[in-house]
C-alpha positions as CSV (number, residue, x, y, z in Angstrom):
1,M,84.3,100.9,92.7
2,L,84.2,104.5,91.1
3,E,81.3,105.6,93.3
4,D,83.4,104.6,96.4
5,G,86.4,106.3,95.0
6,R,84.4,109.5,94.9
7,A,82.8,108.5,98.4
8,R,86.2,108.7,99.9
9,G,87.0,112.0,98.3
10,L,89.7,110.9,95.5
11,Y,87.9,113.1,93.2
12,S,84.2,114.8,92.5
13,G,83.2,113.2,89.5
14,A,84.4,110.3,87.3
15,A,83.5,109.0,83.7
16,W,84.5,105.6,82.0
17,S,83.7,103.7,79.0
18,L,85.3,100.2,78.1
19,G,84.7,99.4,74.5
20,D,85.9,97.9,71.2
21,A,86.6,99.0,67.3
22,A,82.8,99.0,66.9
23,G,82.2,101.3,70.1
24,P,81.8,101.1,73.8
25,Y,79.9,98.3,75.7
26,D,79.7,99.7,78.7
27,R,80.0,103.7,80.0
28,G,78.7,105.7,82.5
29,W,79.6,108.7,84.8
30,T,79.3,109.0,88.3
31,G,79.4,112.3,90.9
32,T,79.6,116.0,90.1
33,R,81.7,118.8,88.0
34,A,83.2,120.1,91.3
35,L,82.6,119.6,94.8
36,G,79.1,120.7,95.5
37,G,78.9,121.7,91.9
38,P,76.4,120.3,89.3
39,A,76.1,116.5,88.2
40,L,78.1,115.0,85.7
41,D,75.9,114.4,82.3
42,G,78.0,112.8,80.1
43,H,79.0,116.0,78.1
44,D,81.4,117.0,80.5
45,L,84.6,118.9,79.4
46,W,87.7,117.2,81.1
47,D,91.3,118.6,81.0
48,L,93.1,115.4,79.6
49,A,96.3,116.6,81.3
50,S,99.4,114.5,79.9
51,V,96.9,112.4,77.7
52,T,97.6,115.9,75.5
53,K,100.9,113.9,74.3
54,A,99.3,111.0,72.7
55,L,97.2,113.5,70.4
56,V,100.0,115.7,69.6
57,G,102.1,112.5,69.0
58,L,99.2,111.6,66.2
59,V,99.7,115.6,64.8
60,V,103.4,114.5,64.5
61,M,102.9,111.1,62.9
62,A,100.5,112.9,60.5
63,L,103.1,115.1,59.5
64,V,105.7,112.5,58.9
65,D,103.1,110.2,56.7
66,R,103.2,113.4,54.4
67,G,106.9,113.8,54.3
68,V,106.5,117.2,56.3
69,L,108.7,115.9,59.1
70,G,111.2,112.9,59.9
71,L,111.8,110.9,62.6
72,D,115.5,111.4,62.2
73,D,114.9,115.4,62.2
74,T,116.7,117.2,64.6
75,V,115.5,120.2,66.9
76,G,118.3,122.0,65.5
77,R,117.3,121.5,62.2
78,H,113.8,123.0,62.6
79,L,114.2,125.2,65.6
80,A,116.9,128.0,64.7
81,R,116.6,129.2,68.3
82,Y,118.0,125.9,69.9
83,S,120.4,125.5,67.0
84,D,123.6,125.7,70.0
85,S,121.4,124.0,73.0
86,P,122.3,121.3,74.7
87,H,119.4,119.6,72.6
88,A,120.1,120.6,69.2
89,A,121.2,117.3,68.2
90,R,118.1,115.7,69.4
91,T,115.5,113.8,67.0
92,V,112.1,113.8,66.8
93,A,111.9,109.9,67.7
94,Q,114.1,110.7,70.7
95,L,111.6,113.3,72.1
96,L,108.5,111.2,71.1
97,D,109.6,107.9,73.2
98,H,111.6,110.0,75.9
99,T,114.9,108.9,75.2
100,A,116.2,112.5,74.4
101,G,118.3,113.0,77.8
102,L,115.8,116.0,78.7
103,P,114.8,116.5,81.8
104,G,111.3,115.4,83.5
105,G,108.8,118.0,84.9
106,V,110.6,120.8,85.6
107,P,108.4,124.0,86.8
108,L,109.9,126.6,84.6
109,Y,106.9,128.7,85.1
110,R,108.1,129.4,88.6
111,D,111.1,131.6,87.4
112,H,110.0,132.3,83.9
113,P,106.4,134.0,83.7
114,T,106.3,134.7,80.2
115,R,106.0,132.8,77.1
116,E,109.4,133.8,76.0
117,S,111.3,133.8,78.9
118,L,109.9,130.0,79.4
119,L,111.2,129.2,75.9
120,R,114.7,130.2,76.6
121,A,114.8,128.4,79.7
122,L,113.6,125.5,77.8
123,G,116.6,125.9,75.3
124,S,118.9,125.7,78.3
125,L,118.1,122.7,80.1
126,P,120.9,120.3,80.9
127,R,120.8,116.8,79.6
128,N,120.2,114.3,82.3
129,A,121.2,111.1,80.3
130,E,123.3,110.3,77.2
131,P,120.1,109.9,74.1
132,G,119.1,106.7,73.9
133,T,120.7,105.1,77.2
134,H,117.5,105.9,79.5
135,V,113.8,106.7,79.4
136,T,113.1,109.7,81.4
137,Y,109.6,111.1,81.1
138,S,109.5,114.6,79.9
139,S,107.1,117.1,79.4
140,Q,109.8,119.5,77.9
141,G,110.5,117.3,75.1
142,F,107.0,117.4,74.0
143,M,107.0,121.1,74.3
144,L,109.7,120.9,71.8
145,L,107.9,118.7,69.7
146,G,104.9,121.5,69.5
147,L,107.2,124.2,68.4
148,I,109.0,121.6,65.6
149,A,105.3,120.7,64.4
150,E,104.3,124.8,64.3
151,Q,107.6,125.7,62.5
152,A,107.6,123.0,60.0
153,T,104.1,124.0,58.9
154,G,103.8,127.5,59.6
155,R,100.6,126.8,61.8
156,G,99.5,126.8,64.9
157,L,99.5,123.4,66.9
158,D,95.8,124.4,67.9
159,D,95.0,124.3,64.0
160,L,97.2,121.0,63.0
161,M,94.9,119.5,66.0
162,T,91.9,120.5,64.2
163,G,93.2,119.9,60.5
164,L,94.9,116.3,61.2
165,V,92.9,114.9,64.0
166,R,89.7,116.7,65.2
167,A,88.1,117.2,61.7
168,P,89.0,113.5,60.2
169,L,87.7,111.5,63.1
170,G,84.4,114.2,63.7
171,L,85.7,115.4,67.3
172,A,83.2,117.8,68.3
173,D,84.8,118.9,71.6
174,T,88.5,118.1,72.0
175,Q,90.4,121.4,71.9
176,F,92.9,123.8,73.5
177,R,91.6,127.0,75.3
178,P,87.8,126.5,75.8
179,G,85.7,129.3,75.0
180,P,83.0,130.7,77.6
181,A,80.5,128.1,76.5
182,D,82.5,124.7,76.7
183,R,83.9,126.4,80.1
184,A,80.6,126.2,81.6
185,R,80.7,122.2,81.3
186,A,84.0,122.0,82.3
187,V,85.1,119.9,85.2
188,A,87.0,121.7,88.0
189,T,90.5,121.0,88.8
190,E,92.7,122.2,91.6
191,A,92.4,125.0,93.9
192,C,95.4,126.4,92.4
193,P,97.6,128.3,95.2
194,W,99.9,129.7,92.1
195,R,96.4,131.0,90.6
196,G,94.9,131.9,94.0
197,R,91.5,130.1,92.4
198,T,90.0,126.9,91.7
199,V,90.7,126.1,88.4
200,T,87.6,125.3,86.0
201,G,88.0,125.3,82.2
202,E,91.7,126.5,81.8
203,V,94.6,124.2,81.8
204,H,95.7,123.2,85.0
205,D,99.5,122.4,84.0
206,E,101.2,125.7,84.7
207,N,104.2,125.6,82.0
208,A,101.3,125.3,79.5
209,V,99.8,128.7,81.2
210,V,102.5,130.3,80.3
211,L,102.6,129.2,77.3
212,G,99.4,130.4,76.3
213,G,97.3,127.0,77.1
214,V,98.6,125.6,73.7
215,A,101.4,123.5,74.0
216,G,103.0,119.9,73.2
217,H,102.8,118.6,76.8
218,A,99.4,119.5,78.1
219,G,96.6,122.0,77.4
220,L,93.5,119.5,75.5
221,F,90.2,119.1,76.9
222,S,88.1,116.5,75.8
223,T,84.7,114.4,76.5
224,L,84.1,111.1,77.0
225,A,82.4,110.7,73.4
226,D,85.5,112.0,71.8
227,L,87.8,109.8,73.4
228,E,85.5,106.7,72.5
229,R,85.6,107.9,69.0
230,L,89.7,108.0,69.0
231,A,90.1,104.7,70.7
232,G,87.7,103.1,67.9
233,C,89.7,104.6,65.8
234,L,93.0,103.1,66.7
235,L,91.6,99.9,67.3
236,D,90.9,100.2,63.6
237,G,94.4,100.5,62.7
238,G,94.4,104.4,62.8
239,R,92.4,105.7,59.8
240,P,91.5,108.0,58.5
241,L,94.3,109.7,60.8
242,L,97.4,107.8,59.7
243,G,98.6,106.0,56.5
244,P,98.9,101.9,56.2
245,G,101.4,100.7,59.0
246,T,101.8,104.3,60.2
247,L,100.2,103.2,63.8
248,A,102.0,100.2,63.8
249,V,105.5,101.7,63.9
250,M,104.1,104.3,66.4
251,T,102.8,101.7,69.0
252,A,105.8,99.3,68.5
253,P,107.7,99.1,71.9
254,R,111.0,100.7,71.1
255,T,112.6,100.8,74.9
256,D,112.4,97.4,76.3
257,H,116.4,97.3,76.5
258,L,115.9,100.2,78.8
259,N,114.4,101.1,81.9
260,L,110.8,101.6,80.7
261,R,108.5,100.4,78.0
262,R,108.0,103.5,75.5
263,A,106.5,103.7,71.9
264,L,106.3,106.9,70.1
265,A,104.1,109.1,72.2
266,W,102.4,106.3,73.9
267,Q,103.4,104.7,77.1
268,G,103.6,100.8,77.2
269,Q,102.6,98.2,79.5
270,D,105.7,98.2,81.4
271,P,106.1,94.7,83.3
272,V,106.7,95.7,86.7
273,G,104.2,98.9,88.1
274,S,102.4,99.8,85.2
275,P,99.7,102.7,85.9
276,V,97.1,100.5,84.2
277,G,97.8,97.2,86.1
278,D,98.7,93.9,85.0
279,G,95.7,92.8,82.9
280,F,96.5,94.4,79.2
281,G,98.8,92.6,77.0
282,A,102.6,93.2,76.2
283,A,101.7,95.0,72.6
284,S,99.2,97.3,74.5
285,Y,99.4,101.1,75.0
286,G,97.9,104.1,76.1
287,H,98.5,107.3,78.2
288,T,97.6,108.5,81.7
289,G,97.2,112.5,82.8
290,F,98.2,114.1,86.1
291,T,94.7,115.6,86.4
292,G,93.2,111.7,86.7
293,T,92.7,110.6,83.1
294,S,93.7,107.7,81.6
295,V,93.2,106.0,77.8
296,W,94.7,102.6,77.3
297,I,94.3,100.3,73.8
298,D,95.0,96.8,73.6
299,P,95.2,95.9,69.9
300,E,95.5,92.0,70.3
301,A,92.4,91.8,72.7
302,G,90.8,94.3,70.5
303,R,89.4,96.6,73.8
304,Y,90.2,99.8,75.1
305,A,89.3,101.6,78.6
306,V,89.2,104.9,79.2
307,L,88.9,106.8,82.7
308,L,88.0,110.3,83.1
309,T,88.6,111.9,86.6
310,N,89.3,114.8,88.8
311,R,92.0,113.8,91.0
312,V,93.3,117.1,91.7
313,H,90.4,118.3,92.9
314,P,90.7,120.3,95.0
315,S,94.3,119.2,95.7
316,R,96.8,117.2,94.1
317,E,98.2,115.2,96.7
318,E,98.0,111.3,96.2
319,R,94.9,109.9,98.3
320,G,94.8,106.5,96.9
321,F,93.9,107.3,93.3
322,T,97.0,105.5,91.6
323,A,95.5,102.2,93.5
324,L,92.2,103.0,91.9
325,R,93.1,103.4,88.4
326,R,95.2,100.2,88.2
327,E,92.2,98.7,89.6
328,F,89.7,99.9,87.1
329,H,92.0,99.3,84.2
330,T,92.5,95.5,85.5
331,I,88.7,95.2,86.0
332,G,88.5,96.6,82.3
333,T,90.4,94.2,80.6
């Protein structure tokens, strides 16, 4: 199926893994890092896009575990620059489950080409719903979460990711802003009109580019092996990342009374139109990424599924990938 998707031009390459807490029982890769480029070899570095949000959520929940942050903490409490903004009273929990009333994917980079101007614009975005009344998937909310984590600790988000997620799990390759050696094995994404070149080893998301490549909503790169290790950890209760019971709090559905099922930083299995098909249980959770990535965990079945593609290569228009991703994950259950 994945080889057929490559032949149909949905991406140049794909990697996959199906497994449980003990590790993968089916994994592999097909295709190339770019059109006309070298073949995938299993050590390839993928732009995770919004799967970054789930890992940043793990950082935030690790800080909650340690008493550094509280789920009821507000934006205004930690970010003085936004104390008079429409978002000042929004809580960490509302940002994590996308019920803060912030708008969705606003292309701030188009009018705000510097980090400082983009951050000022972030504070002036209007609310699009009353908090707690509607799920609106919002990258802007996770930009704020990344800033909150940094302000609460006095550490950069990349340093927090290393200390709280990468090092405890022994993730060899999960990182923001890959260096030259790692960029050499990165999988290409879009032939970007804004940058005038094909993007390889640099974050695809334009807002994250303006923020310097390190942001709460996008920017992480990783490998198949690292995501297998992460998925196994989540199936094993979240140790050593989170304390007893914290993963259960993080992954419990919170918005079933609203329009979409969401947990804290995780997407849930929506009853209708799930991006990963209909085979996963109601307690399952995961995240998808715009570049063609997805990680899904089913704790009741004790299984995970990981799919990594560069479906935005060479361009981002929908060519049938959405249906293929649903089919992959349905088979994977």
